[in-house]
Structures are given as structure tokens and as C-alpha cells.
Residue frames as a rotation matrix with the C-alpha (Angstrom) as fourth column:
MET 1
0.026 -0.797 0.603 -37.86
-0.172 0.591 0.788 -4.58
-0.985 -0.124 -0.122 18.16
VAL 2
0.295 0.171 0.940 -39.11
0.803 0.489 -0.341 -5.36
-0.518 0.855 0.006 14.65
SER 3
0.990 0.110 0.088 -38.73
0.139 -0.863 -0.486 -1.73
0.023 0.494 -0.869 13.69
SER 4
0.480 -0.877 -0.005 -35.14
-0.611 -0.338 0.716 -1.70
-0.630 -0.341 -0.698 14.98
LYS 5
-0.098 -0.495 0.864 -34.28
0.307 0.811 0.499 -4.81
-0.947 0.313 0.073 12.99
LYS 6
0.618 0.410 0.671 -35.82
0.754 -0.069 -0.653 -3.29
-0.222 0.910 -0.352 9.89
ARG 7
0.937 -0.310 -0.161 -33.78
-0.324 -0.943 -0.072 -0.10
-0.129 0.119 -0.984 10.29
THR 8
0.124 -0.936 0.329 -30.62
-0.410 0.254 0.876 -2.17
-0.904 -0.244 -0.352 10.75
TYR 9
0.072 -0.021 0.997 -31.37
0.679 0.733 -0.034 -4.17
-0.730 0.680 0.067 7.61
VAL 10
0.891 0.314 0.329 -32.07
0.455 -0.603 -0.656 -1.03
-0.007 0.734 -0.679 5.57
SER 11
0.714 -0.683 -0.154 -28.86
-0.559 -0.689 0.461 0.54
-0.421 -0.243 -0.874 6.88
GLU 12
-0.065 -0.757 0.651 -26.85
-0.026 0.653 0.757 -2.53
-0.998 0.032 -0.062 5.89
VAL 13
0.371 0.286 0.883 -28.37
0.833 0.319 -0.453 -2.58
-0.411 0.904 -0.120 2.41
ARG 14
0.999 0.021 0.028 -27.58
0.031 -0.921 -0.388 1.10
0.018 0.388 -0.921 1.91
GLN 15
0.398 -0.916 0.045 -24.02
-0.582 -0.215 0.784 0.61
-0.709 -0.339 -0.619 3.10
ARG 16
-0.073 -0.387 0.919 -23.55
0.429 0.820 0.379 -2.32
-0.900 0.422 0.106 0.72
GLN 17
0.683 0.390 0.618 -24.94
0.723 -0.243 -0.646 -0.26
-0.102 0.888 -0.448 -2.15
ALA 18
0.909 -0.384 -0.160 -22.62
-0.370 -0.922 0.111 2.62
-0.190 -0.042 -0.981 -1.25
ASP 19
0.086 -0.914 0.397 -19.63
-0.293 0.358 0.887 0.27
-0.952 -0.192 -0.238 -1.16
GLU 20
0.110 0.033 0.993 -20.56
0.764 0.636 -0.106 -1.19
-0.635 0.771 0.045 -4.53
THR 21
0.939 0.252 0.236 -20.91
0.344 -0.740 -0.578 2.28
0.029 0.624 -0.781 -6.03
ARG 22
0.631 -0.768 -0.114 -17.51
-0.567 -0.556 0.608 3.28
-0.530 -0.319 -0.786 -4.65
ILE 23
-0.117 -0.670 0.733 -15.88
0.129 0.722 0.680 0.19
-0.985 0.174 0.002 -6.13
ARG 24
0.415 0.369 0.831 -17.58
0.838 0.199 -0.507 0.73
-0.353 0.908 -0.227 -9.49
ILE 25
0.995 -0.059 -0.081 -16.40
-0.080 -0.956 -0.283 4.34
-0.061 0.288 -0.956 -9.68
ALA 26
0.297 -0.951 0.084 -12.80
-0.581 -0.110 0.806 3.48
-0.757 -0.288 -0.586 -8.75
SER 27
-0.068 -0.268 0.961 -12.77
0.473 0.839 0.268 0.63
-0.878 0.473 0.069 -11.30
ALA 28
0.737 0.404 0.541 -14.10
0.666 -0.303 -0.681 2.91
-0.112 0.863 -0.493 -14.05
ALA 29
0.866 -0.454 -0.210 -11.50
-0.424 -0.889 0.175 5.56
-0.266 -0.063 -0.962 -13.18
LEU 30
0.018 -0.902 0.431 -8.65
-0.242 0.414 0.878 3.05
-0.970 -0.120 -0.210 -13.38
LYS 31
0.135 0.098 0.986 -9.79
0.802 0.573 -0.167 1.84
-0.581 0.814 -0.001 -16.81
LEU 32
0.955 0.218 0.200 -9.96
0.292 -0.792 -0.536 5.42
0.041 0.570 -0.820 -18.05
LEU 33
0.578 -0.811 -0.094 -6.51
-0.559 -0.478 0.678 6.12
-0.594 -0.339 -0.729 -16.65
GLN 34
-0.116 -0.623 0.773 -5.15
0.189 0.751 0.633 3.08
-0.975 0.219 0.031 -18.48
ARG 35
0.194 0.300 0.934 -6.83
0.928 0.252 -0.274 3.95
-0.318 0.920 -0.230 -21.79
LYS 36
0.633 0.236 0.737 -6.79
0.570 -0.786 -0.238 7.75
0.524 0.571 -0.632 -21.89
GLY 37
-0.461 -0.886 0.043 -4.25
0.584 -0.340 -0.737 8.82
0.668 -0.315 0.674 -19.29
TYR 38
-0.602 0.168 -0.780 -4.69
0.711 -0.331 -0.620 11.27
-0.362 -0.929 0.080 -16.46
ALA 39
-0.905 0.235 -0.355 -6.03
-0.324 -0.921 0.217 14.05
-0.276 0.312 0.909 -18.70
GLY 40
-0.564 0.712 -0.419 -8.77
-0.362 0.243 0.900 11.77
0.742 0.659 0.121 -20.03
MET 41
-0.465 0.369 -0.804 -9.76
0.760 0.633 -0.149 10.65
0.454 -0.680 -0.575 -16.57
THR 42
-0.737 0.276 0.618 -12.16
-0.347 -0.938 0.005 13.53
0.581 -0.210 0.787 -15.99
MET 43
-0.818 0.489 0.303 -14.86
-0.229 0.207 -0.951 13.45
-0.528 -0.848 -0.057 -13.35
GLU 44
0.088 0.884 -0.460 -17.51
-0.890 -0.138 -0.435 13.56
-0.448 0.447 0.774 -16.07
ALA 45
-0.075 -0.191 -0.979 -15.95
-0.763 0.643 -0.067 10.64
0.642 0.742 -0.194 -17.96
ILE 46
-0.955 -0.296 -0.021 -15.64
-0.197 0.685 -0.702 8.65
0.222 -0.666 -0.712 -14.75
ALA 47
-0.484 0.849 0.213 -19.29
-0.498 -0.067 -0.865 9.24
-0.720 -0.524 0.455 -13.89
GLN 48
0.249 0.584 -0.773 -20.43
-0.967 0.109 -0.230 8.19
-0.050 0.805 0.592 -17.36
ALA 49
-0.349 -0.485 -0.802 -18.29
-0.556 0.796 -0.239 5.05
0.755 0.362 -0.547 -17.35
ALA 50
-0.998 -0.058 0.021 -19.50
-0.048 0.525 -0.850 4.10
0.039 -0.849 -0.526 -13.87
GLY 51
-0.414 0.910 0.000 -23.12
0.471 0.214 0.856 4.81
0.779 0.354 -0.517 -14.68
VAL 52
0.011 0.381 -0.925 -23.62
0.968 -0.235 -0.085 7.38
-0.249 -0.894 -0.372 -11.92
ALA 53
0.869 0.320 0.377 -24.22
0.397 -0.906 -0.147 11.12
0.295 0.278 -0.914 -11.71
VAL 54
0.011 -0.912 0.410 -21.25
0.267 -0.392 -0.880 13.49
0.964 0.119 0.239 -11.55
PRO 55
0.171 0.069 0.983 -22.32
-0.779 -0.602 0.178 14.83
0.604 -0.796 -0.049 -8.11
THR 56
0.982 0.184 0.032 -22.20
-0.170 0.809 0.563 11.24
0.077 -0.559 0.826 -6.83
VAL 57
0.430 -0.898 -0.093 -18.54
0.651 0.380 -0.657 10.97
0.626 0.222 0.748 -7.80
TYR 58
-0.236 -0.497 0.835 -17.76
-0.180 -0.822 -0.540 14.23
0.955 -0.278 0.104 -6.03
ALA 59
0.540 0.542 0.643 -19.78
-0.721 -0.096 0.686 13.24
0.434 -0.835 0.339 -2.97
ILE 60
0.980 -0.152 -0.128 -17.80
0.190 0.911 0.367 10.02
0.061 -0.384 0.922 -2.53
PHE 61
0.316 -0.947 0.053 -14.28
0.947 0.311 -0.084 11.09
0.063 0.076 0.995 -3.57
ARG 62
0.545 0.025 -0.838 -14.40
0.365 -0.907 0.211 14.92
-0.755 -0.421 -0.503 -3.56
SER 63
0.440 -0.476 -0.761 -11.73
-0.759 -0.651 -0.032 15.21
-0.480 0.592 -0.648 -6.28
LYS 64
0.727 -0.288 -0.624 -9.59
-0.364 0.608 -0.705 13.36
0.582 0.740 0.337 -8.83
THR 65
-0.354 -0.897 0.265 -6.90
-0.707 0.071 -0.704 13.20
0.612 -0.437 -0.659 -6.18
GLY 66
-0.117 0.412 0.904 -9.29
-0.878 0.382 -0.288 11.33
-0.464 -0.827 0.317 -3.92
ILE 67
0.888 0.444 -0.120 -9.97
-0.437 0.733 -0.521 8.82
-0.144 0.515 0.845 -6.68
LEU 68
0.320 -0.858 -0.403 -6.25
-0.447 0.238 -0.862 8.39
0.836 0.456 -0.307 -7.38
ALA 69
-0.439 -0.452 0.777 -5.66
-0.890 0.101 -0.444 7.73
0.122 -0.886 -0.447 -3.69
GLU 70
0.397 0.685 0.611 -8.33
-0.684 0.665 -0.301 5.03
-0.612 -0.299 0.732 -3.81
ILE 71
0.878 -0.099 -0.468 -6.82
-0.345 0.547 -0.763 3.46
0.331 0.831 0.446 -6.94
LEU 72
-0.092 -0.996 -0.013 -3.35
-0.604 0.066 -0.794 3.41
0.792 -0.066 -0.607 -5.38
ASP 73
-0.295 0.049 0.954 -4.65
-0.911 0.285 -0.297 1.95
-0.286 -0.957 -0.040 -2.12
ASN 74
0.744 0.643 0.180 -6.44
-0.538 0.738 -0.408 -0.78
-0.395 0.207 0.895 -4.06
SER 75
0.662 -0.566 -0.491 -3.27
-0.292 0.409 -0.865 -1.63
0.691 0.716 0.105 -5.96
ARG 76
-0.321 -0.864 0.388 -1.04
-0.702 -0.058 -0.710 -1.55
0.636 -0.500 -0.588 -2.88
PHE 77
-0.700 0.072 0.711 -3.28
-0.658 0.322 -0.681 -3.34
-0.278 -0.944 -0.177 -0.42
GLY 78
0.156 0.756 -0.636 -5.06
-0.908 0.363 0.208 -5.95
0.389 0.545 0.743 -2.51
GLU 79
0.939 0.337 -0.067 -5.16
-0.299 0.898 0.323 -9.73
0.169 -0.284 0.944 -2.19
SER 80
0.378 -0.876 -0.300 -1.40
0.387 0.444 -0.808 -10.23
0.841 0.189 0.507 -2.63
TYR 81
-0.358 -0.461 0.812 -0.75
-0.478 -0.656 -0.584 -7.73
0.802 -0.597 0.014 0.15
GLN 82
0.446 0.623 0.643 -3.19
-0.878 0.165 0.450 -9.48
0.174 -0.765 0.620 2.49
GLU 83
0.910 -0.156 -0.385 -1.47
0.126 0.987 -0.103 -12.80
0.396 0.045 0.917 1.83
ALA 84
-0.027 -0.996 0.089 1.96
0.258 -0.093 -0.962 -11.30
0.966 -0.003 0.259 2.50
VAL 85
-0.175 0.051 0.983 0.78
-0.806 -0.581 -0.114 -9.72
0.566 -0.812 0.143 5.75
LYS 86
0.819 0.544 0.183 -0.67
-0.558 0.678 0.479 -13.04
0.137 -0.494 0.858 6.87
GLU 87
0.587 -0.679 -0.440 2.66
0.382 0.712 -0.589 -14.75
0.714 0.178 0.677 6.18
VAL 88
-0.362 -0.728 0.582 4.44
-0.204 -0.548 -0.812 -12.19
0.910 -0.412 0.050 8.35
LEU 89
-0.005 0.456 0.890 1.97
-0.959 -0.255 0.125 -12.54
0.284 -0.853 0.439 11.21
ASP 90
0.883 0.393 -0.255 1.94
-0.342 0.913 0.222 -16.34
0.320 -0.109 0.941 11.02
ALA 91
0.117 -0.928 -0.354 5.69
0.125 0.368 -0.922 -16.58
0.985 0.064 0.159 11.63
ASN 92
0.909 0.221 -0.354 6.48
0.344 0.083 0.935 -17.35
0.236 -0.972 -0.001 15.28
ASP 93
0.095 -0.960 -0.265 10.23
0.941 0.000 0.339 -16.74
-0.325 -0.282 0.903 15.06
PRO 94
0.615 0.134 -0.777 10.97
0.103 -0.991 -0.089 -12.95
-0.781 -0.025 -0.623 15.00
ARG 95
-0.447 -0.851 -0.274 13.83
-0.268 -0.164 0.949 -13.60
-0.853 0.498 -0.155 12.55
GLU 96
-0.667 0.301 0.682 11.57
0.700 0.565 0.436 -15.44
-0.254 0.768 -0.588 10.13
ARG 97
0.452 0.861 -0.234 9.01
0.754 -0.509 -0.415 -12.67
-0.477 0.011 -0.879 10.51
LEU 98
0.208 -0.484 -0.850 11.68
-0.236 -0.868 0.437 -10.12
-0.949 0.110 -0.295 9.59
LYS 99
-0.793 -0.539 0.282 12.68
0.081 0.366 0.927 -12.18
-0.603 0.758 -0.247 6.55
ARG 100
-0.299 0.773 0.559 9.08
0.933 0.359 0.003 -12.31
-0.198 0.523 -0.829 5.33
VAL 101
0.344 0.348 -0.872 8.82
0.252 -0.929 -0.271 -8.53
-0.904 -0.127 -0.408 5.52
ALA 102
-0.677 -0.660 -0.325 10.96
-0.181 -0.279 0.943 -8.51
-0.713 0.698 0.070 2.37
ARG 103
-0.738 0.485 0.469 8.15
0.672 0.471 0.571 -10.17
0.056 0.737 -0.674 0.43
LEU 104
0.246 0.864 -0.439 5.65
0.859 -0.404 -0.313 -7.74
-0.448 -0.300 -0.842 1.90
ALA 105
0.007 -0.332 -0.943 7.71
-0.075 -0.941 0.331 -4.73
-0.997 0.068 -0.032 0.81
SER 106
-0.919 -0.392 0.036 8.28
-0.021 0.140 0.990 -6.16
-0.393 0.910 -0.137 -2.66
THR 107
-0.420 0.846 0.329 4.56
0.904 0.423 0.068 -6.93
-0.081 0.325 -0.942 -3.05
ILE 108
0.393 0.576 -0.717 3.52
0.544 -0.774 -0.324 -3.38
-0.741 -0.263 -0.618 -2.18
HIS 109
-0.197 -0.573 -0.795 6.10
-0.301 -0.737 0.606 -1.68
-0.933 0.358 -0.028 -4.39
GLU 110
-0.948 -0.167 0.272 5.54
0.174 0.443 0.879 -3.97
-0.267 0.881 -0.391 -7.37
SER 111
-0.215 0.959 0.183 1.75
0.947 0.250 -0.202 -3.67
-0.240 0.130 -0.962 -7.14
GLU 112
0.445 0.426 -0.788 1.70
0.348 -0.893 -0.286 0.13
-0.825 -0.147 -0.546 -7.07
ASP 113
-0.609 -0.778 -0.152 4.10
0.118 -0.279 0.953 0.38
-0.784 0.563 0.262 -10.04
SER 114
-0.513 0.445 0.734 1.32
0.857 0.316 0.407 -0.32
-0.051 0.838 -0.543 -12.53
VAL 115
0.631 0.773 -0.066 -0.53
0.774 -0.633 -0.012 2.82
-0.051 -0.044 -0.998 -11.42
LEU 116
0.421 -0.524 -0.741 2.44
0.158 -0.762 0.628 5.07
-0.893 -0.382 -0.237 -10.69
ASN 117
-0.608 -0.666 0.432 3.89
0.514 0.083 0.853 4.42
-0.604 0.741 0.292 -14.14
LEU 118
-0.014 0.710 0.705 0.69
0.974 -0.149 0.169 5.81
0.225 0.689 -0.689 -15.65
LEU 119
0.877 0.410 -0.251 1.18
0.474 -0.827 0.302 9.03
-0.083 -0.384 -0.920 -13.68
ARG 120
-0.068 -0.980 -0.186 4.81
0.808 -0.164 0.565 9.72
-0.585 -0.112 0.804 -14.51
GLY 121
-0.821 -0.367 0.438 5.27
0.559 -0.677 0.479 13.28
0.121 0.638 0.761 -15.71
VAL 122
0.169 0.926 0.338 1.87
0.588 -0.370 0.719 14.43
0.791 0.077 -0.607 -14.49
GLU 123
-0.770 -0.613 0.176 2.96
0.266 -0.560 -0.785 17.44
0.579 -0.558 0.595 -12.47
ALA 124
-0.171 0.795 0.582 -0.59
-0.567 -0.562 0.602 18.26
0.805 -0.227 0.547 -11.40
VAL 125
0.797 0.546 -0.260 -0.75
-0.150 0.595 0.790 15.23
0.586 -0.590 0.556 -9.10
ALA 126
-0.057 -0.940 -0.336 2.85
0.281 0.308 -0.909 15.25
0.958 -0.146 0.247 -7.85
PRO 127
-0.603 -0.206 0.770 2.22
-0.583 -0.546 -0.602 17.31
0.544 -0.812 0.209 -4.66
GLU 128
0.363 0.839 0.406 -0.80
-0.919 0.251 0.304 15.24
0.153 -0.483 0.862 -3.66
LEU 129
0.752 -0.138 -0.645 0.99
0.008 0.980 -0.200 11.95
0.660 0.145 0.738 -4.30
ALA 130
-0.345 -0.937 0.063 4.01
0.033 -0.079 -0.996 13.16
0.938 -0.341 0.058 -2.35
GLU 131
-0.341 0.306 0.889 1.80
-0.891 -0.408 -0.201 14.03
0.302 -0.860 0.411 0.60
GLN 132
0.750 0.659 -0.049 0.15
-0.626 0.733 0.268 10.62
0.213 -0.170 0.962 0.48
ASP 133
0.389 -0.702 -0.597 3.54
0.173 0.692 -0.700 8.90
0.905 0.169 0.391 0.28
GLN 134
-0.556 -0.592 0.583 4.67
-0.409 -0.416 -0.812 10.77
0.723 -0.690 -0.011 3.39
LYS 135
0.137 0.705 0.696 1.62
-0.989 0.061 0.132 9.56
0.050 -0.707 0.705 5.30
LEU 136
0.886 0.178 -0.428 2.20
-0.236 0.968 -0.084 5.97
0.400 0.176 0.900 4.18
SER 137
-0.012 -0.979 -0.203 5.87
0.066 0.202 -0.977 6.20
0.998 -0.025 0.062 5.08
LYS 138
-0.479 -0.088 0.874 5.01
-0.781 -0.412 -0.470 7.44
0.401 -0.907 0.128 8.56
HIS 139
0.576 0.765 0.288 2.48
-0.817 0.539 0.203 4.65
0.001 -0.352 0.936 8.97
ARG 140
0.645 -0.411 -0.644 5.05
-0.003 0.841 -0.540 2.08
0.764 0.350 0.542 7.84
TYR 141
-0.443 -0.851 0.281 7.48
-0.261 -0.177 -0.949 3.33
0.858 -0.494 -0.144 10.47
GLU 142
-0.187 0.463 0.866 4.82
-0.977 -0.178 -0.115 3.05
0.101 -0.868 0.486 13.16
VAL 143
0.791 0.612 0.013 3.70
-0.611 0.788 0.078 -0.49
0.038 -0.070 0.997 12.35
GLN 144
0.386 -0.719 -0.578 7.27
-0.081 0.597 -0.798 -1.80
0.919 0.355 0.172 12.04
GLU 145
-0.038 -0.394 0.918 7.82
-0.924 -0.336 -0.182 -1.23
0.380 -0.856 -0.351 15.75
PHE 146
0.682 0.380 0.625 6.51
-0.642 0.720 0.264 -4.69
-0.350 -0.581 0.735 16.66
LEU 147
0.864 -0.414 -0.286 9.05
0.089 0.685 -0.723 -6.35
0.495 0.599 0.629 14.32
VAL 148
-0.073 -0.953 0.293 12.04
-0.235 -0.269 -0.934 -4.72
0.969 -0.137 -0.204 15.98
SER 149
0.021 0.153 0.988 10.60
-0.992 -0.117 0.040 -5.11
0.122 -0.981 0.149 19.47
GLY 150
0.933 0.358 0.036 10.11
-0.359 0.932 0.051 -8.80
-0.015 -0.060 0.998 18.75
LEU 151
0.460 -0.851 -0.253 13.78
0.191 0.373 -0.908 -9.18
0.867 0.370 0.334 17.82
ALA 152
-0.295 -0.599 0.744 14.92
-0.565 -0.519 -0.642 -7.27
0.771 -0.609 -0.186 20.91
ASN 153
0.307 0.515 0.800 12.66
-0.951 0.186 0.246 -9.16
-0.022 -0.837 0.547 23.33
ALA 154
0.996 0.071 -0.058 13.83
-0.077 0.990 -0.116 -12.51
0.049 0.120 0.992 21.96
GLY 155
0.478 -0.878 0.013 17.49
-0.115 -0.048 0.992 -11.49
-0.871 -0.476 -0.124 22.24
TYR 156
0.378 -0.280 0.882 18.12
0.840 0.505 -0.200 -11.57
-0.390 0.817 0.426 18.49
LEU 157
0.983 0.028 0.181 18.86
0.108 -0.886 -0.451 -7.89
0.148 0.463 -0.874 17.91
ARG 158
0.204 -0.977 0.066 22.50
0.589 0.069 -0.805 -7.04
0.782 0.204 0.589 17.22
SER 159
0.255 -0.124 -0.959 24.17
0.958 -0.105 0.268 -5.79
-0.134 -0.987 0.092 20.40
GLU 160
-0.753 -0.635 -0.175 25.54
0.598 -0.770 0.223 -2.62
-0.276 0.063 0.959 18.79
LEU 161
-0.660 0.592 0.463 22.05
0.091 -0.548 0.831 -1.47
0.746 0.591 0.307 17.81
ASN 162
-0.832 0.554 0.003 19.35
-0.082 -0.117 -0.990 -0.01
-0.548 -0.824 0.143 20.00
VAL 163
-0.198 0.850 0.488 15.68
0.718 0.464 -0.518 -0.42
-0.667 0.248 -0.703 19.13
THR 164
0.564 0.426 -0.708 15.37
-0.049 -0.838 -0.543 3.04
-0.825 0.341 -0.451 17.57
GLN 165
-0.288 -0.762 -0.580 18.41
-0.745 -0.202 0.636 2.56
-0.601 0.615 -0.510 15.34
ALA 166
-0.842 -0.005 0.539 17.20
0.207 0.920 0.332 -0.86
-0.498 0.391 -0.774 14.22
ARG 167
0.165 0.983 0.080 13.76
0.622 -0.041 -0.782 0.53
-0.765 0.179 -0.618 13.48
ASP 168
0.384 -0.100 -0.918 15.27
-0.482 -0.870 -0.107 3.35
-0.788 0.483 -0.382 11.42
ILE 169
-0.691 -0.710 -0.135 17.32
-0.528 0.369 0.765 0.85
-0.494 0.600 -0.629 9.40
LEU 170
-0.579 0.561 0.592 14.31
0.583 0.792 -0.181 -1.39
-0.571 0.240 -0.785 8.76
TRP 171
0.448 0.786 -0.426 12.23
0.302 -0.582 -0.755 1.60
-0.841 0.210 -0.498 7.67
SER 172
0.095 -0.513 -0.853 14.98
-0.712 -0.634 0.302 2.80
-0.696 0.579 -0.426 5.30
LEU 173
-0.835 -0.528 0.155 15.69
-0.301 0.674 0.675 -0.57
-0.461 0.517 -0.721 3.70
THR 174
-0.450 0.746 0.491 12.00
0.751 0.614 -0.243 -1.24
-0.483 0.260 -0.837 3.00
SER 175
-0.114 0.390 -0.914 11.41
-0.142 -0.917 -0.374 2.18
-0.983 0.087 0.160 1.43
ARG 176
0.788 0.447 0.424 10.11
0.380 0.190 -0.905 2.64
-0.485 0.874 -0.020 -2.09
ASP 177
0.696 -0.578 -0.427 13.13
-0.684 -0.714 -0.149 4.82
-0.219 0.395 -0.892 -2.91
LEU 178
-0.313 -0.862 0.398 15.50
-0.662 0.499 0.560 1.89
-0.681 -0.088 -0.727 -2.53
TYR 179
0.095 0.456 0.885 13.18
0.388 0.802 -0.454 -0.38
-0.917 0.386 -0.101 -4.50
CYS 180
0.940 0.307 -0.150 13.10
0.016 -0.477 -0.879 2.15
-0.341 0.824 -0.453 -7.35
LEU 181
0.293 -0.914 -0.282 16.88
-0.883 -0.372 0.288 2.48
-0.368 0.165 -0.915 -7.40
LEU 182
-0.541 -0.585 0.605 17.44
-0.402 0.811 0.425 -1.26
-0.739 -0.014 -0.674 -7.68
VAL 183
-0.145 0.580 0.801 14.43
0.580 0.706 -0.407 -2.38
-0.802 0.406 -0.439 -9.72
SER 184
0.822 0.570 0.000 13.45
0.352 -0.508 -0.786 0.63
-0.448 0.646 -0.618 -11.84
GLU 185
0.687 -0.602 -0.407 16.92
-0.672 -0.740 -0.038 2.16
-0.278 0.300 -0.913 -12.29
ARG 186
-0.303 -0.947 0.112 19.30
-0.856 0.322 0.404 -0.80
-0.419 0.026 -0.908 -12.16
GLY 187
-0.081 0.346 -0.935 17.03
-0.859 0.451 0.241 -3.43
0.505 0.823 0.260 -13.68
TRP 188
-0.946 -0.169 0.278 16.75
-0.300 0.784 -0.544 -5.90
-0.126 -0.598 -0.792 -10.82
THR 189
-0.348 0.877 -0.331 13.70
0.105 0.387 0.916 -8.15
0.932 0.284 -0.227 -10.87
PRO 190
0.276 0.528 0.803 11.29
-0.773 -0.375 0.512 -7.82
0.572 -0.762 0.304 -7.93
LYS 191
0.941 0.051 -0.334 12.29
0.100 0.903 0.418 -11.35
0.323 -0.426 0.845 -6.92
GLU 192
0.032 -0.996 -0.079 15.98
0.666 0.080 -0.741 -10.43
0.745 -0.029 0.666 -6.87
TYR 193
-0.309 -0.054 0.949 15.14
-0.421 -0.887 -0.187 -7.38
0.852 -0.458 0.252 -4.77
GLU 194
0.672 0.678 0.297 13.07
-0.585 0.241 0.774 -9.48
0.453 -0.695 0.558 -2.37
GLU 195
0.761 -0.430 -0.486 15.80
0.505 0.863 0.027 -12.09
0.408 -0.266 0.873 -1.88
TRP 196
-0.295 -0.898 0.326 18.49
0.447 -0.432 -0.783 -9.44
0.844 -0.085 0.529 -1.39
LEU 197
-0.080 0.334 0.939 16.33
-0.612 -0.760 0.218 -7.51
0.787 -0.557 0.265 1.06
ALA 198
0.893 0.430 -0.135 15.60
-0.188 0.627 0.756 -10.62
0.409 -0.649 0.641 3.13
ARG 199
0.360 -0.848 -0.388 19.33
0.797 0.496 -0.344 -11.40
0.484 -0.186 0.855 3.41
THR 200
-0.411 -0.587 0.697 20.25
0.230 -0.807 -0.544 -7.81
0.882 -0.063 0.467 4.14
LEU 201
0.345 0.625 0.700 17.65
-0.594 -0.432 0.679 -7.36
0.727 -0.650 0.222 6.86
LEU 202
0.950 0.007 -0.313 18.83
0.195 0.767 0.611 -10.49
0.244 -0.641 0.727 8.66
GLU 203
0.144 -0.987 -0.070 22.52
0.861 0.160 -0.483 -9.67
0.488 0.009 0.873 8.29
THR 204
-0.382 -0.307 0.872 22.09
0.088 -0.951 -0.296 -6.05
0.920 -0.036 0.391 9.35
LEU 205
0.091 0.580 0.809 19.69
-0.733 -0.511 0.449 -6.38
0.674 -0.634 0.379 12.27
THR 206
0.925 0.370 0.089 20.16
-0.335 0.680 0.652 -9.82
0.181 -0.633 0.753 13.84
LYS 207
0.196 -0.858 0.475 22.97
-0.796 0.143 0.588 -11.53
-0.572 -0.493 -0.655 15.64
LYS 208
-0.169 -0.342 -0.924 24.94
-0.815 0.576 -0.064 -14.20
0.554 0.743 -0.376 13.82
SER 209
0.833 0.549 -0.067 23.86
-0.443 0.734 0.514 -17.72
0.332 -0.398 0.855 14.72
């Protein structure tokens, strides 16, 4: 029994050390990206800045693309994201939950801008980022099912829409493409985008009171 507890403790310590190393490497990579751009964010420079061996960086992330994916995930799904998700889940009324999705979408898109702007024009990472975006878009479509189902089950979904159509509309309106058009191209503030999106989601998907 004592031996088993000791092995568990050692395993937990090693896992914590591995997590700390992963965080340190990703943090060093982001700082290099900010200071020297993508070209200066080499695996060797990352290892030196993080205080680890180059093989360690490869063992954890495999490639620069793997590190970029980690950096983007950290920017997208940080503390602000967690707070926005909690607000959505805490809402009991399906219509209020739908309205709060606007803040969630705005939070994700605004947070990832700081990293994506640093990668503009870097053709070497475009295919990998596009593939990652497709995976995230598919995941977003999957998790939004409960929002539309909640509206339908409560009798709030517009009568001319079926669940699939409503889900497609929600997925489209919360896309990064639309955010970029309004915020990056047309100069809207993220707050203006969020308020417009909340109104539009309610007007488009729910019955009038």
C-alpha cells in the first residue's frame, strides 16, 4: 500500500513538472513571436529562452506548428473564455443563454486576434492554421446543439425553422469570418459586434414575445 502511494505521488510530481515545462515553453515561444516574429521563433531559440533542451521542445510539441496551436488555444480559451462559458451555462432561460453566446463568441475572436495578427502574411503556417480552424469550427457546430435544442424544447424556436436550420444559422453568425468582416474590415468595436450579435441571434432564432 505504501509503495502504491509512493508511486502515485511520484507520478503526480512528474506530471506537474511536465505541465510546468509545457507552460514555460509555450510562454517563451509567445514572447519570441512578439519580439522577433515567426522567423525568429525557432525551436532552438525557444529552448534557450525556456531553459530546456531542444529535444525536450520537440518531444512535447513535435513542431513549431504544435507550439503555435498551443499558443492559440491559450489565447482563445483562457480565463475570459472560462468566465464567458460559465455565464452561458448559468443562464436558465434558453433565450438568455443564446444572448450570452454573443459575449462568448466575441471573447474568443478578440482574444485570438493578438496572436493571429502576428502571423499575418506567414504563408508557411497558413495550411496548418486553416486545418486547425476547420477542426475548431466543427467542434463549435457540435457543442452548439444544446443551445438550439434548448430553444426548441422550451417552445421558443421560430416556427419556420427546424433545429438543423437554426443550428446552421447560429454556427454561421458566430463564425470568425463574420467577426473579421465587421471588426477587422469595417472597424466595429468588439463590444458593438457583441451587442449586434446578441440582438441578431434573438431576432433570427426566437419567436417574438
